[in-house]
N, CA, C and O atoms as a GROMACS GRO file, in nm:
protein
  384
    1MET      N    1  18.276  -9.337   8.587
    1MET     CA    2  18.176  -9.328   8.536
    1MET      C    3  18.092  -9.424   8.454
    1MET      O    4  17.971  -9.415   8.433
    2MET      N    5  18.190  -9.532   8.403
    2MET     CA    6  18.150  -9.635   8.367
    2MET      C    7  17.960  -9.705   8.402
    2MET      O    8  17.853  -9.704   8.341
    3LEU      N    9  18.002  -9.752   8.516
    3LEU     CA   10  17.931  -9.765   8.614
    3LEU      C   11  17.774  -9.691   8.623
    3LEU      O   12  17.676  -9.764   8.612
    4LEU      N   13  17.757  -9.549   8.642
    4LEU     CA   14  17.651  -9.503   8.564
    4LEU      C   15  17.625  -9.485   8.452
    4LEU      O   16  17.520  -9.429   8.421
    5GLN      N   17  17.704  -9.522   8.369
    5GLN     CA   18  17.650  -9.545   8.252
    5GLN      C   19  17.589  -9.659   8.210
    5GLN      O   20  17.508  -9.657   8.118
    6GLN      N   21  17.619  -9.760   8.268
    6GLN     CA   22  17.531  -9.872   8.272
    6GLN      C   23  17.401  -9.865   8.333
    6GLN      O   24  17.299  -9.881   8.266
    7LEU      N   25  17.400  -9.846   8.427
    7LEU     CA   26  17.316  -9.810   8.520
    7LEU      C   27  17.188  -9.691   8.467
    7LEU      O   28  17.084  -9.710   8.530
    8GLU      N   29  17.180  -9.603   8.389
    8GLU     CA   30  17.148  -9.503   8.336
    8GLU      C   31  17.067  -9.604   8.183
    8GLU      O   32  16.970  -9.564   8.120
    9LYS      N   33  17.129  -9.711   8.161
    9LYS     CA   34  17.132  -9.804   8.042
    9LYS      C   35  17.016  -9.869   8.087
    9LYS      O   36  16.925  -9.888   8.007
   10LEU      N   37  17.010  -9.897   8.170
   10LEU     CA   38  16.986 -10.050   8.245
   10LEU      C   39  16.816  -9.963   8.316
   10LEU      O   40  16.712 -10.029   8.318
   11ASP      N   41  16.819  -9.848   8.356
   11ASP     CA   42  16.703  -9.800   8.419
   11ASP      C   43  16.566  -9.758   8.303
   11ASP      O   44  16.446  -9.758   8.332
   12ARG      N   45  16.651  -9.714   8.124
   12ARG     CA   46  16.577  -9.683   8.050
   12ARG      C   47  16.542  -9.826   8.003
   12ARG      O   48  16.459  -9.835   7.912
   13GLU      N   49  16.594  -9.938   8.053
   13GLU     CA   50  16.558 -10.106   7.954
   13GLU      C   51  16.444 -10.146   8.082
   13GLU      O   52  16.353 -10.226   8.065
   14LEU      N   53  16.467 -10.082   8.196
   14LEU     CA   54  16.343 -10.167   8.325
   14LEU      C   55  16.224 -10.028   8.312
   14LEU      O   56  16.106 -10.060   8.325
   15GLN      N   57  16.249  -9.905   8.292
   15GLN     CA   58  16.127  -9.893   8.279
   15GLN      C   59  16.059  -9.861   8.157
   15GLN      O   60  15.964  -9.784   8.166
   16SER      N   61  16.102  -9.923   8.009
   16SER     CA   62  16.066  -9.929   7.894
   16SER      C   63  15.956 -10.062   7.884
   16SER      O   64  15.854 -10.069   7.814
   17LEU      N   65  16.018 -10.178   7.989
   17LEU     CA   66  15.979 -10.300   8.043
   17LEU      C   67  15.830 -10.306   8.125
   17LEU      O   68  15.754 -10.396   8.089
   18TYR      N   69  15.808 -10.260   8.180
   18TYR     CA   70  15.726 -10.266   8.271
   18TYR      C   71  15.620 -10.161   8.255
   18TYR      O   72  15.532 -10.149   8.340
   19GLN      N   73  15.625 -10.093   8.162
   19GLN     CA   74  15.546  -9.952   8.087
   19GLN      C   75  15.463 -10.058   7.978
   19GLN      O   76  15.348 -10.017   7.961
   20ILE      N   77  15.490 -10.166   7.911
   20ILE     CA   78  15.450 -10.211   7.828
   20ILE      C   79  15.283 -10.332   7.921
   20ILE      O   80  15.284 -10.394   8.027
   21ASP      N   81  15.210 -10.322   7.854
   21ASP     CA   82  15.107 -10.419   7.923
   21ASP      C   83  15.124 -10.606   7.957
   21ASP      O   84  15.088 -10.667   8.058
   22ASP      N   85  15.191 -10.657   7.833
   22ASP     CA   86  15.216 -10.797   7.878
   22ASP      C   87  15.429 -10.766   7.991
   22ASP      O   88  15.537 -10.718   7.957
   23ILE      N   89  15.383 -10.818   8.095
   23ILE     CA   90  15.527 -10.790   8.148
   23ILE      C   91  15.608 -10.942   8.165
   23ILE      O   92  15.572 -11.060   8.170
   24ASN      N   93  15.731 -10.873   8.170
   24ASN     CA   94  15.793 -11.031   8.172
   24ASN      C   95  15.826 -11.040   8.318
   24ASN      O   96  15.946 -11.017   8.314
   25PHE      N   97  15.800 -11.057   8.429
   25PHE     CA   98  15.801 -11.069   8.583
   25PHE      C   99  15.978 -11.141   8.593
   25PHE      O  100  16.059 -11.104   8.678
   26GLU      N  101  15.999 -11.210   8.524
   26GLU     CA  102  16.101 -11.308   8.554
   26GLU      C  103  16.274 -11.199   8.468
   26GLU      O  104  16.394 -11.202   8.499
   27LEU      N  105  16.210 -11.130   8.377
   27LEU     CA  106  16.362 -11.061   8.323
   27LEU      C  107  16.323 -10.913   8.392
   27LEU      O  108  16.409 -10.829   8.366
   28LEU      N  109  16.185 -10.851   8.493
   28LEU     CA  110  16.162 -10.742   8.570
   28LEU      C  111  16.273 -10.779   8.656
   28LEU      O  112  16.365 -10.700   8.674
   29ALA      N  113  16.269 -10.892   8.708
   29ALA     CA  114  16.349 -10.937   8.878
   29ALA      C  115  16.472 -10.929   8.858
   29ALA      O  116  16.545 -10.895   8.952
   30THR      N  117  16.525 -10.958   8.736
   30THR     CA  118  16.687 -11.021   8.691
   30THR      C  119  16.750 -10.845   8.631
   30THR      O  120  16.866 -10.807   8.615
   31PHE      N  121  16.593 -10.757   8.609
   31PHE     CA  122  16.655 -10.598   8.595
   31PHE      C  123  16.684 -10.608   8.729
   31PHE      O  124  16.784 -10.663   8.774
   32LEU      N  125  16.598 -10.557   8.793
   32LEU     CA  126  16.596 -10.504   8.929
   32LEU      C  127  16.694 -10.580   9.021
   32LEU      O  128  16.697 -10.533   9.135
   33SER      N  129  16.765 -10.673   9.002
   33SER     CA  130  16.851 -10.735   9.058
   33SER      C  131  16.978 -10.677   9.030
   33SER      O  132  17.073 -10.652   9.104
   34ASN      N  133  16.960 -10.662   8.904
   34ASN     CA  134  17.101 -10.588   8.820
   34ASN      C  135  17.142 -10.452   8.896
   34ASN      O  136  17.247 -10.435   8.959
   35ARG      N  137  17.023 -10.346   8.874
   35ARG     CA  138  17.025 -10.237   8.904
   35ARG      C  139  17.035 -10.215   9.059
   35ARG      O  140  17.046 -10.099   9.099
   36GLU      N  141  17.032 -10.343   9.171
   36GLU     CA  142  17.074 -10.336   9.288
   36GLU      C  143  17.240 -10.323   9.296
   36GLU      O  144  17.307 -10.234   9.350
   37GLN      N  145  17.290 -10.462   9.214
   37GLN     CA  146  17.405 -10.476   9.230
   37GLN      C  147  17.512 -10.349   9.139
   37GLN      O  148  17.627 -10.325   9.174
   38LEU      N  149  17.444 -10.284   9.026
   38LEU     CA  150  17.538 -10.157   9.015
   38LEU      C  151  17.527 -10.088   9.132
   38LEU      O  152  17.629 -10.063   9.197
   39LEU      N  153  17.402 -10.047   9.175
   39LEU     CA  154  17.398  -9.942   9.281
   39LEU      C  155  17.524  -9.933   9.392
   39LEU      O  156  17.580  -9.831   9.434
   40HIS      N  157  17.549 -10.061   9.424
   40HIS     CA  158  17.627 -10.155   9.538
   40HIS      C  159  17.752 -10.097   9.466
   40HIS      O  160  17.826 -10.031   9.538
   41GLN      N  161  17.776 -10.106   9.380
   41GLN     CA  162  17.901 -10.102   9.324
   41GLN      C  163  17.957  -9.920   9.265
   41GLN      O  164  18.072  -9.896   9.231
   42CYS      N  165  17.879  -9.849   9.266
   42CYS     CA  166  17.892  -9.761   9.237
   42CYS      C  167  17.891  -9.634   9.381
   42CYS      O  168  17.914  -9.513   9.375
   43MET      N  169  17.854  -9.722   9.507
   43MET     CA  170  17.825  -9.662   9.605
   43MET      C  171  17.953  -9.635   9.640
   43MET      O  172  17.980  -9.515   9.654
   44GLN      N  173  18.070  -9.745   9.667
   44GLN     CA  174  18.220  -9.794   9.654
   44GLN      C  175  18.292  -9.717   9.583
   44GLN      O  176  18.414  -9.723   9.596
   45VAL      N  177  18.240  -9.640   9.504
   45VAL     CA  178  18.319  -9.556   9.452
   45VAL      C  179  18.318  -9.393   9.469
   45VAL      O  180  18.281  -9.328   9.371
   46SER      N  181  18.356  -9.326   9.583
   46SER     CA  182  18.309  -9.244   9.654
   46SER      C  183  18.356  -9.076   9.494
   46SER      O  184  18.347  -8.962   9.537
   47GLU      N  185  18.381  -9.088   9.397
   47GLU     CA  186  18.395  -8.979   9.320
   47GLU      C  187  18.250  -8.999   9.228
   47GLU      O  188  18.186  -8.901   9.189
   48ILE      N  189  18.206  -9.142   9.198
   48ILE     CA  190  18.038  -9.150   9.199
   48ILE      C  191  17.897  -9.082   9.288
   48ILE      O  192  17.788  -9.037   9.255
   49VAL      N  193  17.976  -9.104   9.429
   49VAL     CA  194  17.852  -9.089   9.504
   49VAL      C  195  17.845  -8.903   9.508
   49VAL      O  196  17.741  -8.843   9.536
   50HIS      N  197  17.953  -8.846   9.478
   50HIS     CA  198  17.935  -8.717   9.503
   50HIS      C  199  17.942  -8.636   9.395
   50HIS      O  200  17.991  -8.523   9.403
   51SER      N  201  17.881  -8.699   9.254
   51SER     CA  202  17.902  -8.671   9.131
   51SER      C  203  17.723  -8.603   9.112
   51SER      O  204  17.634  -8.659   9.176
   52THR      N  205  17.696  -8.508   9.039
   52THR     CA  206  17.537  -8.464   8.958
   52THR      C  207  17.428  -8.588   8.947
   52THR      O  208  17.315  -8.607   8.991
   53GLU      N  209  17.537  -8.674   8.852
   53GLU     CA  210  17.516  -8.795   8.783
   53GLU      C  211  17.430  -8.901   8.866
   53GLU      O  212  17.347  -8.982   8.824
   54TRP      N  213  17.482  -8.871   9.018
   54TRP     CA  214  17.474  -9.008   9.128
   54TRP      C  215  17.309  -8.929   9.143
   54TRP      O  216  17.206  -8.996   9.138
   55GLN      N  217  17.309  -8.781   9.162
   55GLN     CA  218  17.212  -8.756   9.247
   55GLN      C  219  17.084  -8.800   9.118
   55GLN      O  220  17.003  -8.874   9.172
   56ALA      N  221  17.051  -8.777   8.987
   56ALA     CA  222  17.031  -8.805   8.903
   56ALA      C  223  16.958  -8.940   8.884
   56ALA      O  224  16.846  -8.958   8.838
   57ALA      N  225  17.085  -9.066   8.947
   57ALA     CA  226  17.094  -9.193   8.954
   57ALA      C  227  16.952  -9.209   9.092
   57ALA      O  228  16.847  -9.273   9.084
   58ILE      N  229  17.008  -9.123   9.208
   58ILE     CA  230  16.915  -9.197   9.316
   58ILE      C  231  16.779  -9.047   9.288
   58ILE      O  232  16.766  -8.980   9.390
   59ALA      N  233  16.690  -9.000   9.164
   59ALA     CA  234  16.603  -8.907   9.183
   59ALA      C  235  16.559  -9.071   9.080
   59ALA      O  236  16.478  -9.150   9.128
   60ARG      N  237  16.605  -9.091   8.986
   60ARG     CA  238  16.544  -9.252   8.842
   60ARG      C  239  16.489  -9.307   9.024
   60ARG      O  240  16.377  -9.269   9.056
   61THR      N  241  16.539  -9.359   9.088
   61THR     CA  242  16.533  -9.442   9.169
   61THR      C  243  16.496  -9.437   9.267
   61THR      O  244  16.521  -9.514   9.360
   62LYS      N  245  16.407  -9.311   9.265
   62LYS     CA  246  16.282  -9.290   9.382
   62LYS      C  247  16.140  -9.332   9.250
   62LYS      O  248  16.035  -9.393   9.267
   63LEU      N  249  16.191  -9.276   9.142
   63LEU     CA  250  16.047  -9.293   9.008
   63LEU      C  251  16.028  -9.437   9.036
   63LEU      O  252  15.922  -9.477   9.083
   64ILE      N  253  16.124  -9.515   9.009
   64ILE     CA  254  16.137  -9.674   8.959
   64ILE      C  255  16.029  -9.758   9.099
   64ILE      O  256  15.944  -9.846   9.100
   65VAL      N  257  16.089  -9.674   9.194
   65VAL     CA  258  16.010  -9.736   9.334
   65VAL      C  259  15.838  -9.724   9.319
   65VAL      O  260  15.751  -9.811   9.319
   66ASP      N  261  15.835  -9.602   9.309
   66ASP     CA  262  15.668  -9.497   9.272
   66ASP      C  263  15.615  -9.619   9.183
   66ASP      O  264  15.521  -9.693   9.212
   67ASP      N  265  15.699  -9.624   9.063
   67ASP     CA  266  15.615  -9.650   8.941
   67ASP      C  267  15.672  -9.868   8.980
   67ASP      O  268  15.645  -9.942   8.886
   68MET      N  269  15.725  -9.921   9.079
   68MET     CA  270  15.676 -10.029   9.157
   68MET      C  271  15.551 -10.057   9.216
   68MET      O  272  15.483 -10.158   9.201
   69ASN      N  273  15.524  -9.944   9.298
   69ASN     CA  274  15.468  -9.933   9.363
   69ASN      C  275  15.352  -9.936   9.368
   69ASN      O  276  15.296 -10.024   9.433
   70GLN      N  277  15.249  -9.797   9.269
   70GLN     CA  278  15.160  -9.810   9.149
   70GLN      C  279  15.200  -9.941   9.099
   70GLN      O  280  15.166 -10.012   9.193
   71LEU      N  281  15.243 -10.006   9.025
   71LEU     CA  282  15.237 -10.153   8.964
   71LEU      C  283  15.160 -10.259   9.073
   71LEU      O  284  15.073 -10.344   9.053
   72GLY      N  285  15.224 -10.221   9.183
   72GLY     CA  286  15.182 -10.364   9.282
   72GLY      C  287  15.011 -10.300   9.242
   72GLY      O  288  14.931 -10.340   9.157
   73GLN      N  289  15.004 -10.220   9.316
   73GLN     CA  290  14.815 -10.167   9.328
   73GLN      C  291  14.790 -10.184   9.253
   73GLN      O  292  14.710 -10.275   9.277
   74GLN      N  293  14.791 -10.164   9.089
   74GLN     CA  294  14.745 -10.234   8.977
   74GLN      C  295  14.739 -10.343   8.984
   74GLN      O  296  14.620 -10.364   8.958
   75PHE      N  297  14.800 -10.466   9.008
   75PHE     CA  298  14.786 -10.577   9.035
   75PHE      C  299  14.696 -10.636   9.106
   75PHE      O  300  14.615 -10.722   9.074
   76ALA      N  301  14.722 -10.568   9.234
   76ALA     CA  302  14.652 -10.595   9.357
   76ALA      C  303  14.478 -10.595   9.313
   76ALA      O  304  14.389 -10.675   9.346
   77LEU      N  305  14.472 -10.473   9.228
   77LEU     CA  306  14.332 -10.449   9.227
   77LEU      C  307  14.285 -10.558   9.087
   77LEU      O  308  14.171 -10.587   9.051
   78ASP      N  309  14.386 -10.592   9.044
   78ASP     CA  310  14.273 -10.667   8.922
   78ASP      C  311  14.264 -10.839   8.999
   78ASP      O  312  14.177 -10.925   9.000
   79TYR      N  313  14.426 -10.828   9.066
   79TYR     CA  314  14.351 -10.945   9.120
   79TYR      C  315  14.236 -10.989   9.191
   79TYR      O  316  14.193 -11.101   9.219
   80GLN      N  317  14.187 -10.848   9.217
   80GLN     CA  318  14.109 -10.821   9.372
   80GLN      C  319  13.907 -10.819   9.236
   80GLN      O  320  13.790 -10.848   9.261
   81LYS      N  321  13.974 -10.771   9.120
   81LYS     CA  322  13.857 -10.748   9.092
   81LYS      C  323  13.809 -10.927   8.973
   81LYS      O  324  13.700 -10.958   8.925
   82LEU      N  325  13.959 -11.009   8.964
   82LEU     CA  326  13.932 -11.122   8.900
   82LEU      C  327  13.860 -11.207   8.979
   82LEU      O  328  13.768 -11.280   8.945
   83ASN      N  329  13.930 -11.185   9.135
   83ASN     CA  330  13.869 -11.274   9.233
   83ASN      C  331  13.701 -11.279   9.265
   83ASN      O  332  13.624 -11.373   9.284
   84HIS      N  333  13.684 -11.138   9.261
   84HIS     CA  334  13.503 -11.116   9.287
   84HIS      C  335  13.466 -11.208   9.076
   84HIS      O  336  13.400 -11.311   9.057
   85ALA      N  337  13.503 -11.162   9.015
   85ALA     CA  338  13.377 -11.237   8.919
   85ALA      C  339  13.412 -11.366   8.890
   85ALA      O  340  13.351 -11.430   8.804
   86LYS      N  341  13.549 -11.435   8.984
   86LYS     CA  342  13.503 -11.607   8.952
   86LYS      C  343  13.445 -11.599   9.068
   86LYS      O  344  13.410 -11.717   9.075
   87LYS      N  345  13.400 -11.545   9.182
   87LYS     CA  346  13.342 -11.565   9.286
   87LYS      C  347  13.165 -11.557   9.225
   87LYS      O  348  13.064 -11.619   9.258
   88SER      N  349  13.189 -11.463   9.134
   88SER     CA  350  13.012 -11.407   9.099
   88SER      C  351  12.999 -11.533   9.003
   88SER      O  352  12.883 -11.568   9.024
   89VAL      N  353  13.068 -11.645   8.882
   89VAL     CA  354  13.055 -11.725   8.813
   89VAL      C  355  13.018 -11.796   8.880
   89VAL      O  356  12.917 -11.844   8.828
   90GLN      N  357  13.046 -11.864   9.028
   90GLN     CA  358  13.022 -11.971   9.059
   90GLN      C  359  12.901 -11.939   9.151
   90GLN      O  360  12.804 -12.014   9.155
   91LEU      N  361  12.907 -11.840   9.216
   91LEU     CA  362  12.751 -11.805   9.243
   91LEU      C  363  12.658 -11.817   9.109
   91LEU      O  364  12.552 -11.878   9.129
   92TYR      N  365  12.676 -11.778   9.001
   92TYR     CA  366  12.518 -11.761   8.893
   92TYR      C  367  12.597 -11.955   8.848
   92TYR      O  368  12.518 -11.998   8.764
   93ARG      N  369  12.672 -12.029   8.865
   93ARG     CA  370  12.656 -12.179   8.851
   93ARG      C  371  12.596 -12.230   8.938
   93ARG      O  372  12.484 -12.270   8.907
   94LYS      N  373  12.631 -12.246   9.051
   94LYS     CA  374  12.524 -12.213   9.148
   94LYS      C  375  12.344 -12.251   9.149
   94LYS      O  376  12.270 -12.349   9.158
   95PHE      N  377  12.336 -12.108   9.134
   95PHE     CA  378  12.168 -12.121   9.106
   95PHE      C  379  12.137 -12.171   8.946
   95PHE      O  380  12.025 -12.148   8.899
   96GLN      N  381  12.213 -12.223   8.884
   96GLN     CA  382  12.186 -12.254   8.715
   96GLN      C  383  12.104 -12.348   8.727
   96GLN      O  384  12.057 -12.402   8.627
   0.00000   0.00000   0.00000
């Protein structure tokens, strides 16, 4: 069950990482990659797959996926606003 403890610790670190304003995307990608590897390792152990801790890990996975989707949508919206502002400034300079 050591794998599940590592997974839970990584999940806490991952969630704290993407909840701050200045996200380190390289570290985020590393955490997500490590998490994927841990999940694959856990799936190789039948005792883990049939445990309640595994079900909790699956629930956390769903939450993390939802949070990542929401984060992606927020960045898309921020990019759209930035792009619109850039076009407005260019238009303003054109008529100066």
